[in-house]
N, C-alpha and C positions, 0 to 999 in steps of 0.2 A: 504494500500500500504506500503510495507517495504521500509525503508530508506536505502540508500547506505552509508556506513560508510567510510569516507575518512581517511586513516591513517595519523598521524602527521609525517611529514618528516622534518628533519633538513635541513636548507638552504645549508649547506656545502655539504651534500650528494647529493642534487639536482644539485648543480653546478658541482660536481664531475662527475655525470652521464652525464651531458651535455658536459663536456670537454672530456670524454671518447668517446662519440658518435662523437664529432668533430674529435677526433684522429682516430677513425675507418673510418670516411668519407674521411679524408685527406689521409690515407693510401690506401684506396680503389681507389681513383682517382689520386694518385701520386702528391699531392699538397705539395711541400716542405715547403713553408713558413707557411701554416696552420698546417702542421705536427709539426714543431718546436714550434709554439705558443701553440699548444694543449699539447705537451709533457711537456713544462714548466708549463702550467696552471694545468695540471693533477698532477704533482709532488707537486706544492704548495698547491693545494686544498687537496691532499692526506695527507700531513703533518697536515693541519688544521683539517681534520676529525679525525686523530689519537689524536691530542691534545684535541679536544673537547670531544672525547670519554673517554680519561683519566680523565679529569675533571668531566665529568658526572658520571663515575664510582666511583670516589673519593667521590663526594657528596652523591651518593646513599648509599655507604657503611657507610659513616659517619652518615647519617640519620638512617640507620638500627641499627648501634651500639648505637646511642644516644637513640633511642626508646627502645632498649633492656635494656640498663642501667636503664632508667626510669621505665620500667615495673618491672625489678628485684627489684629496690628500693621500689616501691609501694607495690609489693608483700611481701617484707620483712617487711615493716611497718605494713601492714595489718595482717600478721602473728603475729607480736609482740603485736599488739592491741588485738588480739583474745586470746593470752596467758595471758593477764592481768586479 
């Protein structure tokens, strides 16, 4: 039997989806208070998602550059040892 793989989802994105569904539901049923709360919540969570993606991207790029720097250094040392 094949296993179903569940993707890893950031909590911020999950809350953003829930707030957008609430926004849609409130717009559909003309619920003013729920609409206002959903708009505010969606804006706050949207900013949080953007901030977390910026930090995630920064860490990812920093890790890639760090690994590239170390592999270049190891490659250079290996080449120097072979030339001796």
